[in-house]
N, C-alpha and C positions, 0 to 999 in steps of 0.2 A: 597510818594517817597522822597528819600533823595536827598540832593543837589548833592552828588557825582554821583548818577545815572543820574540825569538831565544833568549834565555837560558831562558825558560820552555819552549820547544820542545826545546832541548838537554837541559834537566833531565828532561823527560818521556821523551825518547829514551834518555837514560842510565838512567833508572829501568826502562824497558821492556827494555833490553839486560841490565841487572843481574838483573831478574826472570827473563828467559829463561835466562841462565847459571845462576842458582840452581836453576831447574827441571831444567835439563840435568844438574846435579850431584846433586840430591836424589832425583829419580825412580828412577835405578838403585840408589841406596843404599836407598831405601824397599823396592824389589822384593827386594833382597838380604836386608834385615832381615826381610821377610815370609817368605821361604824359610827363613831361619834359625829363625824362630819356629815354623814348621811342623815343621822337623826336631827342635826341642826338644820340641814336643808329642808327636811320634812316639816319641822316645826316652823321654819320661816314661811313656808307655803301656807300652813294652817294659820299663822299669824296674819298673813296678808288677807286671807279669806275672812277672818274675824274682824279685821279693820274695815274691810269693805262692808260687812254686815253692820258694824257699828255706825258707819257713815250713813248707810241706808236708814237705819233706825233713827238717827239724829234728824235726818231730813223729814222722815215721817212724823216725828215728834214736833218738829218746827211747823210742819204743815197743819197738824192737828190743832196747834195752838194759834195759828194765824190765818188759816184759810177755811172759811165756812163750807166751801164746796167739798173739800176733802173730808170734813166731818160728816157732811150729808152722805157722801159716797160710802164711807165706812159704815155709817148707821144703816144704810140701805142694804149693802152687800153682806156685812158680817152679822148684823143683828136683826135683819128683816123688818126694819122700821119703815114707816111711810108718813106722809103729812096727813093732817086731819082732812077727811073728806076725799082722799085720794083712793082710787080703785086699783087694787093690785091683782093681776091675773097670774095664776100659777099653772105651769104646764108640766106634765110628767115627762120623763125622758122618752117614753114610748111615743108620745105625741110629736115630739121634736124629731125623732128618727124616721117617722113615717113619711115625712116630706109632703104630705097632703094638707098640712095645717095652713089655713089661710088667715084665720082670725080666731078670736076667743070663742068659737062656737062650741056649745056644750060644756063649757067650763064655768063653774060658778065663781064670780068675782068675790073677793073679800074686801070689806071696807073697814078702815080703822078710824 
């Protein structure tokens, strides 16, 4: 074999080794980058949900400070409050499921 052929084969072998080493280094880095991109995408989705929740809470806060009807609604639903002299009827879930409930018959009203 001539020296030129030997050098060509050595150059090809060196390129092949360099290519294999490059792949060995880059493939794990690519996998890690892909996992990081997936994590970023997931966190972006969570961030969007949190921003929507924050916007909802800001609106509720604004309504609670400026709208008396909203305050009354929250007081009635969340804290079971009523106005003075108002009669509140409480129904059990069984009464509502029966379907035969016409009015507050047999249920004691509570007055506050």
